[in-house]
N, C-alpha and C positions, 0 to 999 in steps of 0.2 A: 468737699464735705468736712475737711478738717479732722477726720478720723484716721488713725494709724492702722495700716494693715497688720494683722496678727494680734492686735490689742483687743482685750476683752473689756467691754464697757457694761456697767451695771446701772440700772435705772428702776424707778417706781412710777406708777401712774396714779393720778388723782383726777377725778372728773367733777365738773360743776354742771348741775341741771339748768335748764332754761329759767327756772324760778330761783336760782342762786343757791341751791342746796349742794354742799360739797360732800363728796364721798371720802372714805378713809383711803389712805395710800394702799396700793396693791402690794402683793408680795414682791420681793426684789427679783427682777428679771435681768437677764444678761444676754449679750450678743457679742460674738467675736467677728471682727471684720476679716473676711476671707482674703487670701492672696490672689484669688481668681474668682470670677463670677462663674458658677457652675450651671450648665444647661443639660437637662436630661429629658428623654421622652417619658420617663416615669416620674410623676409629681410626688412631692412630699406632702405632709399635712397642710403646709402653708406655701402656696405657689407665689411667693412674693419676695423672697430674700436673695436667692442665688447662692445659697450655701449647699454643702453636700447633703445636709438633712432636708433642706427645702429648696431644691434647685428651681431655676426658671425652666419653663417647658418650651420656650421659644428662644432662639438666638437673638431675635430682635428685641425682646424684653430685656435681655442681659445687656445688649448694646445701649439701649435707652437708659438703663440705670448706671452705666459706666461713665467714667471720666477719662481724660487723656492719660495714656500710658497704662491703662488697665488691661487685664487679660481675660478673655472669655474662653473658658475651658468646656468644650463640647464633648459630652459622653456619647458612646456609640448609639446609633439609631437613625431613623429617617425623619428629617424635619421638613414638613411641607410648608414652605414659606419663601418669600422674596425678602432678602436681607439688605438693608441699607445702613452704611456707616457714613454719617454726614458730619463733617467738620470735627472729627475726633481722630485721635491716634490710639486705636485699640487693636490688640492682637486677637485673632480667632484661631484657636488651635485645639489639639486633643492631648491626652496624656501620653500617647504613643504615636506621634505624627508619621513615623516611618512606616507603620503597619496598619494604620486605622482608616485610610481612605475608603477601603472596600466596605466598611460597615458604619461609617459616619458620613451621612449624606444630607446635603441641602438640595431639596427638590423644588424647583420653581413652579411646577405645575402647569407649564405652558400657557400662562395666563396673560402674556403680553408685557412682561417685565423681565429685566435681567434677574438671574437667581441671586447674585451677589454684586452689589454696587458699592464702591468706596468713592465718595465724592468730597474732596477737600474744599470745594466751592471757592477756590482762589484764596482761601484764608491761610494765615501763617500758622494755624492750628495751635494757637496759644503760645507760640514760641517753642513748642516741643521739639526736641532733637532726637526723639526716640525712634525705635524701629517699629514698624507696623508689620506684623507677621500674620500670614494666612497659611496654615499648613495642616496636613493630615485629613483632608476632606475630599469628598466627591461633590462637584457642583454640576447639577444636571437639570434638564427640562426647562431651561429658560427660553423665553421667546422675545425677540427684539420688538420693541414698540415703535421704533422709528429709525431714520438714517443715522449712521455713526453710533448706534447703541447695539452692543452684542446681546446674545441671549444668555450667556453664561456669566463670566466675570468681567466687570466694567470698572476700571479705575480711571478717574478723571479729576482734573483741576487740583492736583496736589503739589504742583511745581513751586508754589509760593512758600511752601514749608520746607524746612531743613530736616526732612525725615528720610529714612531708608525704608523701602518696602521690600520685604522678603517673602517670596512665594516658594513653597516647597512641598513636595509629596502630595500634590493635588491631582485628582482625576477630573478633567473637564470634558463632559460627554453629553451627547444627545441634546444640544442646545441649538436653536434655530434663529437665523436672521436673514432677511432678504437683501439688505443693502449695507451690511457690516459683517465682520467676522462672527460666526456663530458662537465660537468658544470664548474668546477673550479680546479685549480692546483697551488700549492704554492711551489716553488723550490728555495733553498738557500735564504729563507726569514725568518726573525725573527719578533717578536713584532706585531702579528696580533691579 
């Protein structure tokens, strides 16, 4: 995006109607680029930015907005979703990973998908050499869709990238698979 973390940017908006009539400039607005994308079960007035005032309400929305080496900071709550990190090096954590897993939960809903999937897709992930951290979460109620896919945490095809994956302070529970481990499975993955 070319924007610097922690930097405040100021802008004004001007619009042009379909008939070519221009508006005046708006008042000056500002935005500060956060050092982490914030996710909360409690929305702000604008559920679009990922700031502490306007957090994302799903982890997936924050991941979709993120770039390599970004951090997704998940606030306590239960998030009913199946999360996929595809060809990105992003960390998913909490403000207190040592103590937060009991009250910061990703619940896959038993709908035939892993609760959390990290798929490098064989990519070198943009040449990133960062750490991908997942910590301070409960990962539960995933249901395996097929052979070699677990219900809970699935990390695959990251070996082409020079990244370290750090998993800590996780509770992986109540996940189901018929022909793979129910809790977690790591396939074509190095450096965990």
